C-alpha positions, 0 to 999 in steps of 0.5 A: 515182574518189576514195574517202571514208567518214567515219572514224566509228570513229576519231571515236568513239574520240577523243571517247568513249575518249580524251577521255571526253566524256560526263562532260565535257559533263555537267559544264557547263550549256552542254553538259549535253544532249549525249551520245556517243549523240547525237553518234554518231547525228548523225555517222551522218546527217552521214556519209550526207549527206557521202558521198551528197550532197556527195562526188558533186558535188566533181569536178563543182564543180571542173570547172564552177566558179562563173560570173559575169554582171551582178553575179550568181554561179551556183554549180556544178550541184547545189550549190543543191539540196544546200545546201537539203537541208543547210540543211533538215536543220539542219546550218548551226545545229549549234553555234548558240545555241538562244535564236536557233534554233541547236542548241547542240551542243559544239565538240568535236562540230562540229569532227568534222562540219566535217572530214567536210564538208571531206573530201567537198566543200571548196568546198561546205563554205566556204559554211556555214562562213562563215555559222557564223563570222558568226553567232558574231561577231554573237552575241558583239558584236551588239545584241539587235535585230540578233541577233533579226533576223538569227541565226534565218534564218542558223541555218536556212540561209535567209540566209548570211554573209560576212567582208569584210576585205581590200581591193586595197591592204591584206591583213594590214595592216588599219590602212590600209583605206579603206572608209568608214562615214558616219552618215546620221541614220537609225539606220544608216551608209552604207558605201562601199568595195571588198573583195576575196577575199570567200568567198561574197560573192555566190552563189545558195544563199540568199535573202540574204547578211549581210556583216560589213564592216570600215570606218572612221568619219569621225572614227576614229583612224588605224591598227587602233584606228580600225576598226569592224565593220558588218553589211551585208545584201545585201537589206534586211530589212523590219520583219517579218523578210523580204527587202525591197529590194536594198541598195547592195552588188554583186559586181564580179567573181569570181576564177579560182583554182587550186582551191576552184573551186566556192566563189565568191571575190568582189570586192564593191563597197559604194556607200553601202550601209546598214550597222549597227554591230556592237559598239562604234565603233572596236572592230571588229577585236576583234569581227571576230577572234571570227569570224576565230578560228573561221574559222582553226580551221575552215580548219585542219579543211580540211587534215585533211579533204582529208588524210583523203580523199587518204589513203583514196583512196591506200590503196584504190589501193595495195591494188589496183594491182599493180607488181613483187614485194615485197622479201621475195618474192612475196605474190601468186604467182598474179598477175604482180605484187604490190599496191604496198602491199607496198613500204616506200616506199608504206607510208611515204607512207601511214603519214605521211598516216595519222599526221598525219590522226589526230593532227590529228583528235585535236588538233582535238578537244583545241582544241574541248574548250578552246573548250567549257570557255572558254564553259561552265566555271562556274569563272571561273578554269578558264574563264580558263585555257581561254581562254588555251589557246584563244588559244595553240593556235588559230594552231598548229591553223590553220597546222599542220593546213593545212601537214600537209594539203598534205603529205598530199595531195601524198603521196596524189598520189605514191602514185598515180604518173602517175595522181595527176597525171591529173584523172579520179583526183581526187588533183590536185584535193585538192592544189589545194584544200588549197593555199589553206588555208595562205594565207587566214584569215591566212597561215601565216607570220602565224599563226606570228608571232601564236603567237611574238610575241603568244601566247608572247613577248607574255605572257612564256610564261605561256600556254605554261606552261599547255600545258606543264603539261597535257602534263607531266601525261600524261607523268607518268601513263605508265609511266616506261619507256614509250618514247612518253612518253620521246620526248614528254618530249624534244620538250617539253623542246626546245619549252621550250628554244626558248621560253626562247631566243626570249623572251630573244633578243626583247629583244636582237634585233628580228628574233628573233621573225620568224626563229624563228616558223615553225620554232617553230610546226612544233616546237609542232605536232609536240609537240602531235601527239605529246601526242595520240598518247601519249593515244591510245596509252595508251587503245589498248593497253588494247583488243583487235582490229584497230582498236587494233592499227592505232592502236598501230602508227601511234603507233609510226610517228609517234614513231619516224619523224616526231617526231625532226624536232623536233630539226631545228626546235630547231636552226633556232630556235637559229640566230637571225636572223643568216643570214636578215638578212645578205644585202643586199636588192638581192642577194636 
């Protein structure tokens, strides 16, 4: 009973009116062929395939799940046909390099489409998302021969991709992985080891799966400096680019999970499989992080998409479900009760969902903008600034999108009350599907450590100053009496105070970064959303009609009811590490 319509009006507002993408895209050779007119047409067709093809398979995929038999994985009924339609329509290569068959569209456009796919069917969305990430890593680091051999078929959707990092004994600490790569004298390597939690490691959607595998050469240095990246195809590829004999790679089992049950999560065994070096030897982490950073933003979009479908479903229910009378008196006296939409607490939940979803959507476009500028800006100084902001904002996007995504799905479930707990209404699936997004592609605690330790303390706040300048420009452009700009200025000041405090404490207290990191990320994310809401409000107050009126009302709700949490996050950062570390481990 889930309700979902792609938020096309809001997407157009963000891209065309807030970020004014037409002159932005025209200014860079890499995006010069894109336009808002083209984007709108793409989104219209994307909405159709999401609403008509993918959404109807979502609950069925959850109920049926993937099945495993003798090393083969079968996806839920309907997935294979839907994937064929999806691939044949060109959606897999939407942002791919045109030189190898991709469409080369801007990241600002592709993030909006990805959100729609995640909203309609998160399990399905993960298959093309992993393929797109693998393509990005291969494009950036692979040899010309590898790119010509593998990218066209991957962009077409005939071949899929996967990312093989985690092993049974190591997750975040990749320096202790044990998968080996041995040169065999035939121009490639024999890959031997076991990887776990591999999304899309095996399935029946494509004729080949291209695994990107982290492994160590025999003479590799110890730790993360000794990791190399290898391309390992499920099916060996012949000289004419066709699938040949099976490679020595096999799925040993699939996981039985809390959610995303239509997505195959596999244990993969590599038994002397033929692998091809991607990039330089012992530099595999850098090459893999090209893919991981893409996936981290993509998984963040999972949080926004699930938050949106949960909100739309909860809103529809609140308009239909009748219970009690409005506090101010009967709204529908002809009925025995009023719709629950009249109750302040229901409105609180729905407005919280909406404020986080729309703030997140705008911030996703903002991160996408810096990605486009980092790739396509002709001025090297401007491109370097954009790359620094991408590095700073990526962990915020992944963690804050997914934390708030779970929050919004829980709120949507709560609006439905008892029906939200019942499977047939769909709301409990959104909660279960959203939960994993805080864990994979680097847990949100790891994202917070990356932000605080590497991206802020690591460069002594240089990248943060770039972000501060960007926000300050928009505050200064607003009227001095604008309460939204004033509230954002308070939050930005609090974030700056927290930044300076942790940088200073980090040289005095070894636990300072870890103690502050999660609260700091939440403060950063909340401030970033406030920045987006100020930008959106500045545009909306110039418009007329219900859309703009609703946008301003939601902005005011965000600034008055959600942004004040920034003070609490600051207080927790300033509390330091003492109370966290005071209790002996055996008393925990």
